[in-house]
C-alpha positions as CSV (number, residue, x, y, z in Angstrom):
1,X,0.0,0.0,0.0
2,X,1.6,3.3,-1.1
3,X,0.7,6.7,0.3
4,X,-0.8,9.2,-2.1
5,X,1.6,11.7,-3.7
6,X,-1.0,14.4,-3.0
7,X,-1.1,16.3,0.3
8,X,-3.2,14.4,2.9
9,X,-5.5,16.9,4.6
10,X,-7.6,15.9,7.6
11,X,-10.8,14.2,6.6
12,X,-13.1,15.7,9.1
13,X,-13.0,13.0,11.9
14,X,-12.2,12.9,15.6
15,X,-10.8,15.8,17.5
16,X,-8.7,13.4,19.4
17,X,-6.7,12.7,16.2
18,X,-6.3,16.4,15.5
19,X,-5.3,17.0,19.1
20,X,-2.7,14.3,18.9
21,X,-1.2,15.6,15.6
22,X,-1.3,19.3,16.5
23,X,0.7,21.4,15.9
24,X,1.2,20.5,12.2
25,X,4.7,20.5,10.8
26,X,5.8,23.7,9.0
27,X,7.0,21.8,6.0
28,X,4.6,20.9,3.2
29,X,3.6,17.3,2.5
30,X,5.1,15.9,5.8
31,X,3.7,12.4,5.0
32,X,5.5,12.2,1.6
33,X,8.7,13.6,3.2
34,X,8.5,11.1,6.2
35,X,7.9,8.2,3.8
36,X,10.9,9.2,1.7
37,X,13.0,9.3,4.9
38,X,11.8,5.9,6.0
39,X,11.8,4.0,2.8
40,X,15.5,3.2,2.5
41,X,15.6,2.2,6.2
42,X,12.5,0.0,6.1
43,X,12.4,-1.4,2.6
44,X,14.4,-4.6,3.2
45,X,13.3,-5.3,6.8
46,X,10.6,-7.4,8.4
47,X,8.9,-6.8,11.7
48,X,8.7,-9.5,14.4
49,X,5.4,-10.6,13.0
50,X,6.9,-11.3,9.6
51,X,5.2,-8.3,7.9
52,X,7.4,-6.0,5.7
53,X,8.2,-3.0,7.8
54,X,7.5,-0.4,5.1
55,X,4.2,-2.1,4.3
56,X,3.2,-2.0,7.9
57,X,4.0,1.7,8.1
58,X,1.9,2.3,5.0
59,X,-1.0,0.4,6.5
60,X,-0.7,2.2,9.9
61,X,-0.8,5.6,8.1
62,X,-3.9,4.4,6.1
63,X,-5.7,3.4,9.3
64,X,-5.0,6.8,10.8
65,X,-6.2,8.6,7.7
66,X,-9.4,6.5,7.8
67,X,-10.2,7.9,11.2
68,X,-9.4,11.4,10.2
69,X,-5.8,11.9,11.2
70,X,-4.0,14.9,9.9
71,X,-0.7,14.8,8.0
72,X,1.5,15.2,11.1
73,X,0.3,12.0,12.8
74,X,0.3,10.0,9.5
75,X,3.9,11.1,9.0
76,X,4.8,9.9,12.5
77,X,3.6,6.4,11.5
78,X,6.7,6.1,9.3
79,X,9.2,7.7,11.7
80,X,8.4,5.4,14.6
81,X,9.6,2.3,12.7
82,X,12.9,3.9,11.6
83,X,14.1,4.0,15.2
84,X,15.1,0.3,15.1
85,X,17.5,1.0,12.2
86,X,19.2,4.2,13.5
87,X,22.0,4.4,15.9
88,X,20.7,7.5,17.7
89,X,17.1,7.6,16.6
90,X,15.9,10.4,18.8
91,X,18.8,12.7,17.8
92,X,18.4,11.9,14.1
93,X,14.7,12.4,14.0
94,X,14.9,15.6,16.1
95,X,17.3,17.1,13.5
96,X,15.3,16.1,10.5
97,X,11.7,16.6,11.8
98,X,11.9,18.4,15.2
99,X,11.8,17.4,18.9
100,X,8.1,16.6,18.9
101,X,8.6,13.7,16.5
102,X,11.7,12.6,18.3
103,X,9.8,12.3,21.6
104,X,7.1,10.4,19.9
105,X,9.6,7.9,18.4
106,X,11.1,7.3,21.8
107,X,7.9,6.8,23.7
108,X,6.3,4.6,21.0
109,X,9.3,2.4,20.8
110,X,9.2,2.0,24.6
111,X,5.6,0.8,24.3
112,X,6.6,-1.6,21.6
113,X,9.2,-3.1,23.9
114,X,6.6,-3.6,26.6
115,X,4.3,-5.4,24.2
116,X,7.0,-7.7,22.9
117,X,8.0,-8.6,26.5
118,X,4.3,-9.1,27.6
119,X,3.5,-11.3,24.6
120,X,6.0,-13.9,25.7
121,X,4.1,-14.3,29.0
122,X,0.5,-14.0,27.6
123,X,0.4,-16.9,25.2
124,X,1.5,-20.5,25.5
125,X,1.9,-20.6,29.3
126,X,-1.2,-22.7,29.9
127,X,-2.7,-20.0,32.2
128,X,-6.2,-19.2,31.2
129,X,-6.9,-15.8,29.7
130,X,-8.3,-13.4,32.3
131,X,-6.9,-15.5,35.2
132,X,-4.9,-14.0,37.9
133,X,-1.7,-15.8,36.6
134,X,1.3,-14.2,35.0
135,X,-0.4,-13.6,31.6
136,X,-3.2,-11.6,33.2
137,X,-0.6,-9.7,35.2
138,X,1.4,-8.8,32.1
139,X,-1.9,-7.6,30.3
140,X,-2.6,-5.4,33.3
141,X,0.9,-4.0,33.1
142,X,0.5,-3.2,29.4
143,X,-2.7,-1.4,30.2
144,X,-0.9,0.6,32.9
145,X,1.9,1.6,30.6
146,X,-0.5,2.7,27.9
147,X,-2.0,5.0,30.6
148,X,1.4,6.2,31.7
149,X,2.3,7.3,28.2
150,X,-1.2,8.6,27.3
151,X,-0.5,12.3,28.0
152,X,0.9,12.3,24.5
153,X,-2.2,11.0,22.8
154,X,-0.3,10.4,19.6
155,X,1.4,7.5,21.2
156,X,-1.9,5.8,22.0
157,X,-3.4,6.4,18.6
158,X,-0.3,5.1,16.8
159,X,-0.3,1.9,18.8
160,X,-4.0,1.4,18.1
161,X,-3.5,1.9,14.4
162,X,-0.4,-0.3,14.3
163,X,-2.1,-3.1,16.1
164,X,-5.1,-3.0,13.8
165,X,-2.7,-3.1,10.8
166,X,-0.9,-6.1,12.3
167,X,-4.2,-8.0,12.7
168,X,-5.2,-7.1,9.1
169,X,-1.9,-8.4,7.8
170,X,-2.3,-11.8,9.6
171,X,-5.8,-12.1,8.2
172,X,-4.8,-11.1,4.6
173,X,-1.6,-13.3,4.5
174,X,-3.4,-16.2,6.2
175,X,-0.4,-16.6,8.5
176,X,-1.3,-17.9,12.0
177,X,-1.6,-15.0,14.5
178,X,0.2,-15.7,17.8
179,X,-2.2,-16.1,20.7
180,X,-0.3,-13.5,22.7
181,X,-1.0,-10.8,20.1
182,X,-4.6,-11.7,19.6
183,X,-5.2,-11.9,23.4
184,X,-3.5,-8.5,24.0
185,X,-5.5,-7.0,21.2
186,X,-8.8,-8.3,22.6
187,X,-8.2,-7.5,26.2
188,X,-6.2,-4.3,26.0
189,X,-6.4,-2.5,22.6
190,X,-10.1,-3.1,21.8
191,X,-11.3,-1.8,25.3
192,X,-9.0,1.2,24.9
193,X,-10.5,2.1,21.5
194,X,-13.9,1.6,23.0
195,X,-13.2,3.9,25.9
196,X,-11.9,6.6,23.5
197,X,-15.0,6.0,21.4
198,X,-13.1,5.1,18.2
199,X,-15.7,2.6,17.1
200,X,-14.2,1.8,13.7
201,X,-11.0,0.5,15.2
202,X,-12.7,-1.1,18.2
203,X,-15.1,-3.3,16.3
204,X,-12.5,-4.4,13.7
205,X,-9.9,-5.3,16.4
206,X,-12.6,-7.3,18.3
207,X,-13.7,-9.2,15.2
208,X,-10.1,-10.0,14.1
209,X,-9.1,-11.1,17.6
210,X,-12.2,-13.3,17.8
211,X,-11.3,-14.8,14.5
212,X,-7.8,-15.8,15.7
213,X,-8.6,-16.8,19.3
214,X,-11.7,-18.8,18.6
215,X,-11.7,-19.7,14.9
216,X,-14.5,-22.3,15.2
217,X,-16.9,-20.0,16.9
218,X,-15.9,-17.2,14.4
219,X,-16.7,-19.5,11.4
220,X,-20.0,-20.5,13.0
221,X,-21.1,-16.9,13.5
222,X,-20.0,-16.0,10.0
223,X,-22.1,-18.9,8.6
224,X,-25.1,-17.8,10.7
225,X,-24.8,-14.2,9.5
226,X,-24.4,-15.3,5.8
227,X,-27.0,-18.1,5.9
228,X,-29.8,-15.9,4.7
229,X,-27.7,-12.9,3.6
230,X,-29.6,-12.2,0.3
231,X,-33.0,-12.5,1.9
232,X,-32.0,-10.4,4.9
233,X,-30.4,-7.6,2.7
234,X,-33.6,-7.5,0.6
235,X,-35.7,-7.2,3.7
236,X,-33.4,-4.4,5.0
237,X,-33.7,-2.5,1.7
238,X,-37.5,-2.7,1.8
239,X,-37.8,-1.3,5.4
240,X,-35.1,1.3,4.6
241,X,-37.2,2.6,1.7
242,X,-40.4,2.5,3.7
243,X,-38.8,4.4,6.6
244,X,-37.2,7.0,4.3
245,X,-40.6,7.7,2.6
246,X,-42.2,8.1,6.0
247,X,-39.5,10.5,7.2
248,X,-39.7,12.6,4.0
249,X,-43.5,12.8,4.2
250,X,-43.1,14.1,7.8
251,X,-40.7,16.8,6.6
252,X,-37.6,15.2,8.2
253,X,-34.4,15.3,6.2
254,X,-32.6,12.1,7.0
255,X,-30.0,9.6,5.8
256,X,-31.0,6.0,6.3
257,X,-28.5,3.2,5.9
258,X,-28.0,-0.4,6.9
259,X,-25.7,-0.8,9.9
260,X,-22.6,-3.0,9.5
261,X,-22.6,-6.4,11.3
262,X,-20.2,-6.9,14.2
263,X,-19.7,-10.7,14.6
264,X,-18.0,-10.5,18.0
265,X,-20.8,-8.3,19.4
266,X,-23.5,-10.7,18.2
267,X,-21.6,-13.7,19.6
268,X,-21.3,-12.0,23.0
269,X,-25.0,-11.2,23.1
270,X,-25.9,-14.8,22.2
271,X,-23.6,-16.2,24.9
272,X,-24.3,-13.6,27.6
273,X,-28.1,-13.8,27.3
274,X,-28.3,-17.4,26.1
275,X,-30.1,-16.4,22.9
276,X,-30.5,-18.1,19.6
277,X,-29.3,-16.2,16.6
278,X,-32.8,-15.5,15.5
279,X,-33.4,-13.6,18.8
280,X,-30.4,-11.3,18.4
281,X,-32.1,-8.0,17.4
282,X,-29.1,-6.3,15.8
283,X,-28.6,-9.0,13.1
284,X,-30.8,-6.7,11.0
285,X,-30.3,-3.0,11.7
286,X,-30.8,0.5,10.3
287,X,-29.1,3.7,11.2
288,X,-30.9,7.1,10.8
289,X,-29.0,10.3,10.7
290,X,-30.8,13.6,11.2
291,X,-30.0,17.3,11.7
292,X,-30.7,17.9,15.4
293,X,-31.9,16.3,18.7
294,X,-35.7,17.3,18.2
295,X,-35.5,15.5,14.8
296,X,-34.1,12.4,16.5
297,X,-37.3,12.1,18.7
298,X,-39.5,13.0,15.7
299,X,-37.9,10.2,13.7
300,X,-38.3,7.8,16.6
301,X,-42.1,8.6,16.6
302,X,-42.3,7.8,12.9
303,X,-40.5,4.5,13.4
304,X,-42.9,3.4,16.2
305,X,-45.9,4.5,14.0
306,X,-44.6,2.2,11.2
307,X,-43.9,-0.9,13.2
308,X,-44.7,-2.2,16.7
309,X,-41.9,-1.8,19.3
310,X,-40.5,-4.7,21.3
311,X,-41.0,-4.0,25.0
312,X,-38.0,-3.4,27.1
313,X,-35.6,-2.8,24.1
314,X,-35.7,1.1,23.9
315,X,-32.7,2.9,25.2
316,X,-32.2,6.7,25.3
317,X,-28.5,7.4,25.1
318,X,-29.1,11.0,24.2
319,X,-30.7,11.8,27.6
320,X,-28.2,9.5,29.3
321,X,-25.0,9.2,27.3
322,X,-22.6,6.4,27.8
323,X,-19.4,7.0,29.9
324,X,-17.4,7.6,26.7
325,X,-19.9,10.3,25.5
326,X,-21.7,8.1,23.0
327,X,-25.2,9.4,22.2
328,X,-28.0,7.8,20.2
329,X,-31.6,6.4,20.4
330,X,-31.8,2.6,20.2
331,X,-35.1,0.8,19.6
332,X,-36.2,-2.6,18.3
333,X,-39.3,-3.1,16.3
334,X,-41.0,-6.0,14.5
335,X,-40.8,-5.6,10.8
336,X,-43.5,-6.6,8.3
337,X,-42.2,-10.1,8.1
338,X,-42.4,-10.4,11.9
339,X,-38.6,-10.5,12.4
340,X,-36.8,-8.1,14.8
341,X,-35.2,-4.9,13.4
342,X,-32.9,-2.6,15.4
343,X,-33.0,1.1,14.6
344,X,-30.4,3.6,15.8
345,X,-31.2,7.3,15.5
346,X,-28.7,10.1,16.0
347,X,-27.5,13.4,14.7
348,X,-24.7,13.7,12.2
349,X,-22.5,15.2,15.0
350,X,-23.3,12.3,17.3
351,X,-22.4,9.9,14.5
352,X,-19.1,11.6,14.0
353,X,-18.4,11.2,17.7
354,X,-19.5,7.6,17.7
355,X,-17.3,6.7,14.8
356,X,-14.2,8.7,15.6
357,X,-13.8,9.5,19.2
358,X,-14.6,11.2,22.5
359,X,-13.8,14.8,21.4
360,X,-15.3,15.0,17.9
361,X,-17.1,18.3,18.8
362,X,-13.7,20.0,18.7
363,X,-12.5,18.8,15.4
364,X,-10.5,21.6,13.8
365,X,-10.6,22.1,10.1
366,X,-8.5,24.6,8.3
367,X,-11.2,26.7,6.7
368,X,-9.6,30.1,6.2
369,X,-9.6,32.3,9.2
370,X,-12.4,30.3,10.9
371,X,-12.2,27.0,12.6
372,X,-14.7,24.1,13.1
373,X,-18.2,25.2,14.2
374,X,-17.2,28.8,14.0
375,X,-14.3,28.5,16.5
376,X,-11.4,30.8,15.6
377,X,-8.0,29.2,14.9
378,X,-6.2,31.7,17.1
379,X,-8.4,32.1,20.1
380,X,-11.2,29.8,21.1
381,X,-9.7,26.8,19.4
382,X,-6.8,26.7,22.0
383,X,-9.4,26.7,24.8
384,X,-11.4,23.9,23.1
385,X,-8.1,22.1,22.6
386,X,-7.4,22.1,26.4
387,X,-10.9,21.1,27.2
388,X,-10.7,18.1,24.8
389,X,-7.4,17.0,26.3
390,X,-9.0,16.9,29.8
391,X,-12.0,15.0,28.4
392,X,-9.7,12.4,26.8
393,X,-7.7,12.0,30.0
394,X,-10.8,11.6,32.0
395,X,-11.9,8.7,29.8
396,X,-8.5,7.1,30.1
397,X,-8.7,7.4,33.9
398,X,-12.2,5.9,33.8
399,X,-10.8,3.0,31.7
400,X,-8.1,2.4,34.4
401,X,-10.8,2.4,37.1
402,X,-12.6,-0.3,35.2
403,X,-9.6,-2.6,35.6
404,X,-7.6,-1.5,38.6
405,X,-10.2,0.2,40.8
406,X,-7.9,3.2,41.3
407,X,-8.7,6.9,40.8
408,X,-5.5,8.0,39.2
409,X,-2.2,6.8,37.8
410,X,-0.3,9.9,39.0
411,X,0.8,7.9,42.1
412,X,2.3,5.0,40.2
413,X,5.3,4.6,37.9
414,X,6.1,1.8,35.4
415,X,9.7,0.8,34.7
416,X,11.4,-2.1,32.9
417,X,13.8,-4.9,33.7
418,X,16.6,-5.4,31.2
419,X,14.3,-8.1,29.7
420,X,11.6,-5.4,29.3
421,X,9.3,-6.9,31.9
422,X,7.1,-4.1,33.4
423,X,7.5,-3.3,37.1
424,X,4.8,-1.3,38.9
425,X,6.2,1.0,41.7
426,X,4.8,3.9,43.8
427,X,5.7,7.4,42.6
428,X,9.1,8.2,44.0
429,X,10.2,4.6,43.8
430,X,13.9,4.0,43.8
431,X,16.2,1.2,42.6
432,X,15.9,-0.4,46.1
433,X,12.1,-0.5,45.7
434,X,12.7,-2.0,42.2
435,X,15.0,-4.7,43.5
436,X,12.6,-5.7,46.3
437,X,9.7,-5.9,43.8
438,X,11.7,-8.4,41.8
439,X,12.8,-10.7,44.7
440,X,13.3,-10.2,48.4
441,X,16.7,-11.7,48.4
442,X,17.8,-9.4,45.5
443,X,16.6,-6.4,47.5
444,X,18.7,-7.5,50.5
445,X,21.8,-7.9,48.4
446,X,21.2,-4.7,46.3
447,X,24.4,-2.6,46.2
448,X,24.1,-0.5,43.0
449,X,21.9,0.3,40.0
450,X,22.0,1.4,36.4
451,X,19.2,3.4,34.9
452,X,19.1,3.5,31.1
453,X,22.7,2.3,31.2
454,X,23.9,5.0,33.6
455,X,25.1,4.3,37.1
456,X,22.9,6.2,39.7
457,X,22.7,6.3,43.5
458,X,20.3,3.9,45.1
459,X,18.2,6.8,46.4
460,X,17.5,8.1,42.8
461,X,13.7,8.5,42.1
462,X,12.8,6.5,39.0
463,X,10.6,7.7,36.2
464,X,8.1,5.8,34.0
465,X,9.6,4.1,31.0
466,X,13.2,3.8,32.4
467,X,15.1,0.5,32.3
468,X,16.7,-0.5,35.6
469,X,19.5,-3.0,36.2
470,X,20.5,-4.0,39.7
471,X,24.0,-4.8,40.9
472,X,24.0,-7.2,43.9
473,X,26.5,-8.7,46.3
474,X,26.8,-12.5,46.5
475,X,25.6,-12.4,50.1
476,X,24.8,-9.9,52.8
477,X,21.8,-7.8,54.0
478,X,20.2,-4.4,53.7
479,X,21.6,-1.2,55.1
480,X,20.0,0.3,58.2
481,X,20.2,3.7,56.3
482,X,17.4,2.4,54.0
483,X,14.9,2.8,56.8
484,X,15.9,6.4,57.4
485,X,13.0,8.5,55.8
486,X,15.3,11.5,55.4
487,X,17.6,9.6,53.1
488,X,14.8,8.6,50.7
489,X,16.1,5.1,49.9
490,X,12.7,3.4,49.9
491,X,9.2,4.7,49.0
492,X,7.3,1.3,48.9
493,X,5.7,0.2,52.2
494,X,6.3,-3.4,51.0
495,X,10.0,-2.9,50.7
496,X,10.2,-1.1,54.1
497,X,8.5,-4.1,55.7
498,X,10.9,-6.5,54.1
499,X,13.9,-4.5,55.4
500,X,12.5,-4.4,58.9
501,X,11.7,-8.1,58.7
502,X,15.4,-8.8,57.9
503,X,16.7,-6.8,60.8
504,X,14.1,-8.4,63.1
505,X,15.2,-11.8,61.9
506,X,18.9,-10.9,62.4
507,X,18.2,-9.7,65.9
508,X,16.2,-12.8,66.7
509,X,19.0,-15.0,65.4
510,X,21.5,-13.3,67.7
511,X,19.1,-13.8,70.7
512,X,18.6,-17.5,69.8
513,X,22.4,-17.9,69.6
514,X,22.9,-16.2,72.9
515,X,20.3,-18.5,74.5
516,X,21.7,-21.6,72.9
517,X,25.1,-20.8,74.3
518,X,23.7,-20.4,77.8
519,X,21.7,-23.7,77.6
520,X,24.7,-25.6,76.2
521,X,27.0,-24.4,79.0
522,X,24.4,-25.5,81.6
523,X,24.1,-28.9,80.0
524,X,27.8,-29.3,80.1
525,X,28.0,-28.4,83.8
526,X,25.2,-31.0,84.5
527,X,26.8,-33.6,82.4
528,X,23.8,-33.9,80.2
529,X,25.1,-33.0,76.7
530,X,23.5,-36.0,75.1
531,X,20.0,-34.9,76.1
532,X,17.7,-34.3,73.1
533,X,17.2,-30.5,73.0
534,X,13.7,-30.5,71.5
535,X,12.5,-33.0,74.1
536,X,13.9,-30.8,76.8
537,X,12.1,-27.8,75.3
538,X,8.8,-29.7,75.2
539,X,9.2,-30.8,78.8
540,X,9.5,-27.1,79.7
541,X,6.4,-26.2,77.7
542,X,8.0,-24.9,74.5
543,X,7.2,-26.1,71.0
544,X,10.9,-26.6,70.1
545,X,14.5,-25.9,71.2
546,X,14.6,-22.6,69.2
547,X,11.7,-21.2,71.2
548,X,13.5,-22.2,74.4
549,X,16.7,-20.6,73.3
550,X,14.9,-17.4,72.4
551,X,13.3,-16.8,75.8
552,X,16.6,-17.7,77.5
553,X,18.5,-15.3,75.2
554,X,16.0,-12.5,76.1
555,X,16.5,-13.3,79.9
556,X,12.8,-14.0,80.1
557,X,13.3,-17.6,81.3
558,X,15.7,-18.6,84.1
559,X,18.2,-21.4,83.7
560,X,17.1,-22.4,87.2
561,X,14.0,-24.0,85.6
562,X,16.2,-26.2,83.4
563,X,18.2,-27.2,86.4
564,X,15.1,-28.4,88.2
565,X,14.1,-30.5,85.2
566,X,17.6,-32.0,84.8
567,X,17.9,-33.0,88.5
568,X,16.1,-36.1,89.9
569,X,12.7,-35.2,91.3
570,X,12.2,-35.2,95.1
571,X,8.9,-36.3,96.7
572,X,6.6,-33.3,97.1
573,X,6.5,-32.5,100.9
574,X,3.4,-31.4,102.7
575,X,2.9,-27.8,103.3
576,X,3.7,-28.1,107.0
577,X,6.9,-30.0,106.2
578,X,8.3,-27.2,104.1
579,X,11.3,-25.8,106.0
580,X,11.0,-22.0,106.0
581,X,14.0,-20.1,107.4
582,X,12.6,-17.3,109.6
583,X,14.2,-13.9,109.6
584,X,14.0,-11.2,112.1
585,X,10.5,-9.9,112.3
586,X,10.0,-6.4,111.0
587,X,7.1,-4.1,111.7
588,X,6.1,-3.9,108.1
589,X,6.0,-7.6,107.4
590,X,8.5,-9.7,105.6
591,X,11.8,-8.6,104.1
592,X,11.7,-5.8,101.6
593,X,8.2,-4.8,102.7
594,X,6.6,-8.1,101.4
595,X,4.0,-9.7,103.7
596,X,3.4,-13.4,103.3
597,X,-0.3,-13.8,104.0
598,X,-1.0,-16.1,106.9
599,X,2.7,-16.6,107.9
600,X,4.7,-13.8,109.6
601,X,8.4,-13.2,109.5
602,X,9.3,-15.5,106.7
603,X,12.5,-15.0,104.7
604,X,11.6,-13.5,101.4
605,X,13.6,-12.6,98.3
606,X,12.7,-10.6,95.2
607,X,13.2,-12.7,92.0
608,X,15.8,-11.3,89.7
609,X,14.2,-12.7,86.6
610,X,11.2,-10.3,86.8
611,X,12.3,-7.7,89.4
612,X,8.9,-7.0,91.1
613,X,8.2,-3.7,92.8
614,X,5.1,-2.0,94.2
615,X,2.4,-1.8,93.0
616,X,3.0,-4.9,90.7
617,X,0.7,-7.9,91.2
618,X,2.9,-10.5,92.9
619,X,2.9,-14.2,93.8
620,X,5.2,-16.3,96.1
621,X,7.0,-19.5,95.3
622,X,8.3,-21.6,98.2
623,X,11.9,-22.6,97.5
624,X,14.0,-25.3,99.2
625,X,16.3,-23.6,101.7
626,X,15.9,-20.0,100.4
627,X,12.5,-19.1,101.7
628,X,9.8,-17.5,99.5
629,X,10.8,-16.1,96.1
630,X,8.5,-13.2,95.2
631,X,7.7,-12.9,91.4
632,X,5.5,-10.7,89.4
633,X,2.3,-12.6,88.7
634,X,2.9,-12.5,84.9
635,X,6.4,-13.8,85.2
636,X,7.1,-16.6,82.7
637,X,9.5,-18.4,85.0
638,X,6.8,-18.4,87.8
639,X,4.3,-19.8,85.3
640,X,6.6,-22.7,84.3
641,X,7.6,-23.5,88.0
642,X,3.9,-23.4,89.0
643,X,3.1,-25.9,86.2
644,X,5.5,-28.4,87.7
645,X,4.9,-27.7,91.4
646,X,1.6,-25.9,91.9
647,X,1.6,-26.6,95.7
648,X,4.6,-24.3,96.2
649,X,2.8,-21.2,94.9
650,X,1.4,-19.1,97.8
651,X,-0.4,-15.8,98.0
652,X,1.7,-12.7,98.9
653,X,1.1,-9.0,99.1
654,X,3.0,-5.8,99.6
655,X,3.3,-4.6,103.2
656,X,3.5,-1.1,104.5
657,X,7.1,0.3,104.9
658,X,8.4,0.3,108.4
659,X,9.7,3.9,108.1
660,X,7.6,6.1,105.9
661,X,10.3,8.7,105.8
662,X,12.7,6.2,104.3
663,X,10.7,4.0,101.9
664,X,12.3,0.9,100.5
665,X,13.8,0.9,97.0
666,X,13.5,-1.8,94.4
667,X,15.8,-2.7,91.5
668,X,14.1,-2.7,88.1
669,X,15.7,-3.6,84.7
670,X,15.1,-1.3,81.7
671,X,16.0,-2.5,78.2
672,X,16.9,0.1,75.5
673,X,17.5,-0.5,71.8
674,X,19.3,2.3,70.0
675,X,21.6,3.3,67.2
676,X,25.1,3.2,68.6
677,X,26.8,6.6,68.7
678,X,29.3,8.5,70.9
679,X,27.6,10.0,74.0
680,X,24.6,7.6,73.9
681,X,25.2,6.1,77.4
682,X,25.7,9.6,78.9
683,X,22.5,10.9,77.4
684,X,20.4,8.0,78.6
685,X,22.0,8.2,82.1
686,X,21.1,11.9,82.3
687,X,17.5,11.1,81.4
688,X,17.4,8.7,84.5
689,X,19.0,11.4,86.6
690,X,16.4,14.0,85.7
691,X,13.8,11.7,87.2
692,X,16.0,11.2,90.3
693,X,16.6,7.5,89.6
694,X,19.8,5.8,90.7
695,X,21.5,3.6,88.0
696,X,23.2,0.7,89.8
697,X,24.3,-1.4,86.7
698,X,24.6,-1.2,82.9
699,X,25.1,-4.0,80.5
700,X,25.5,-3.5,76.7
701,X,25.2,-6.0,73.8
702,X,26.2,-4.7,70.3
703,X,24.4,-6.2,67.3
704,X,26.4,-7.8,64.4
705,X,25.6,-4.9,62.1
706,X,27.9,-2.7,64.2
707,X,25.2,0.0,64.4
708,X,22.6,-1.3,66.8
709,X,23.2,-1.7,70.6
710,X,21.1,-3.3,73.3
711,X,21.5,-1.8,76.8
712,X,20.1,-3.1,80.0
713,X,20.0,-0.6,82.9
714,X,19.3,-1.6,86.5
715,X,17.7,1.3,88.4
716,X,16.3,1.7,91.9
717,X,12.8,3.0,92.4
718,X,10.3,3.2,95.3
719,X,7.4,2.6,93.0
720,X,7.3,0.9,89.6
721,X,4.8,3.6,88.4
722,X,7.6,6.1,88.5
723,X,9.2,4.3,85.6
724,X,6.7,5.4,82.9
725,X,7.8,9.1,82.6
726,X,11.4,8.1,82.6
727,X,10.8,5.7,79.7
728,X,9.1,8.6,77.8
729,X,12.2,10.8,78.4
730,X,14.6,8.0,77.2
731,X,12.5,7.5,74.1
732,X,13.2,11.1,73.1
733,X,17.0,10.7,73.2
734,X,18.5,10.8,69.8
735,X,19.0,7.4,68.3
736,X,16.8,5.5,70.8
737,X,14.3,3.3,69.0
738,X,12.4,2.0,72.0
739,X,12.8,1.6,75.8
740,X,10.8,-0.8,78.0
741,X,10.8,-2.4,81.4
742,X,12.2,-5.9,81.2
């Protein structure tokens, strides 16, 4: 197919096409010039589909002309395909045709890369079309990328026209169309054309995709439509002449024509409503075009006077337009032969809109000093142009909501792997986000990145359309700096959660190792190294040895409990046989202000595992030879000891201090996790001093990453409730992540 040697003016179609091709090139005959530029580059090359590259460009330009594209956009159809055969396509095209064309070539080639990559995952995988498997995911990504590039509407129109030409070539050449191309056409490009209202492209893509994906069903529908074609066409001619006579007699100037058959639409109605072909009302159809809206309703009245209407089949899309702006009156009547006949009634302007796109009202024709519909080329046209752009983008956003349920694509970016797989990231996403989206382990080992071949810092915000390559270490983990919001390494909540999970797992591993070491040393002292560790853990009430090691490593479970299990059990004595060492009686009760209910002056000790202090809820455990050990009631050690010897647990309560002027003090342990730095210990100690708390001991445990430190402070208080404000103050110290009572 050759382009005409004559200039190719706009044919009076959709404003969306004119918007995409404006402003026109200054040079005359841009199509002929672009083809001359492309011919030596494309003449001897084939596309991936096997179609000659130059013939494909000719066909794409022809599709664009058919929907009313101006010369500028038709010329772009040739330049896009030259990019594969130029070393620096953007630079060369910019010099020859201007930066607008250069940008168009770059963006369109990016989309072509996406489609090639997606097609390898759409067909032949065994996953059903429309499933939530990888093919469906890739289709969704192609949709998103079309949206991401849709601010330059020329890109979308070029891809629609190119895809239609590809399908036409497969049909004409009788070569088998790959399932991936047909599926992508049916599920991405046809819905996009429908949303933009470009009916001509929409129905042809649907029919051709239907033909390739379901050839048997397509042939069956074709046979049904053609079975009584001569009889049906004669009947349509008769009713057309009758209706035209009635409209003329009523003084209505109208064009009446038969409506083309759309096989895929008929098939969907038959399947969706479980109808026989004879019950599909649009198998025979007329379209009536009139001058204005009142004439539409007048024509409708004449139709219903001529033939009886089918109940429930009238739809007024003029009063209530479709989402894409489509307007028309639809009705179904019973013709003279008793068969159904669909009639569509609309104005010429509505028809232009229905055929060519969402913004046909703003089509601009070069007609001297005036523009389309009396709009001046210099003033009002620019305002209409902006309004049309907004309308088109609204339609694209609505199309995205149909699939993704989101209101905008401004908060997402779409980038590529080196294999051209599309990765969906939040706006502001970085190479670190990209690495984690590919694989968690790759994110942990990420050490560098290249964006479009250029080395960039890991905190670099990515842009839609960029290709990202990650450099990774053979082993290792993430950096703690990645969690610092001021450094902007991560924008994705999912990536942040994975980094935190890694550090939590690392800290847990250190805790388990610490607990394992303590338990192993105890078993060596007791001469029980051959003991099965998991069996020991189950005996102590833990699901496995790792759970035991963890609580021991956290100092939440005393090794004394393990010693009790390891040593031979002694007969449980009666309560009156338990030997209790009495201590000197004190006015306030037992030692440390603890009163053992029912028994006075017993020797009592405060358990070091949980460090009880008033007003904690407490319980006592009668030990052998050491009196009553007082624990907090929620102490895990007490819980395990009580499970093995419930008769040793007794009720205890805090007594009144003997000297109110000198209240007793109690040691408490405070655990602090912080980023290690010079002066950290001093700052935390000062926070305790401000609350008049005496620090009696400090133990520190650095983490393996060299940046985190765990600190355990032992402080003396008269009341555990005084600890809360001190913890708040410590939490405000620079570098402290959290502080809690142990």
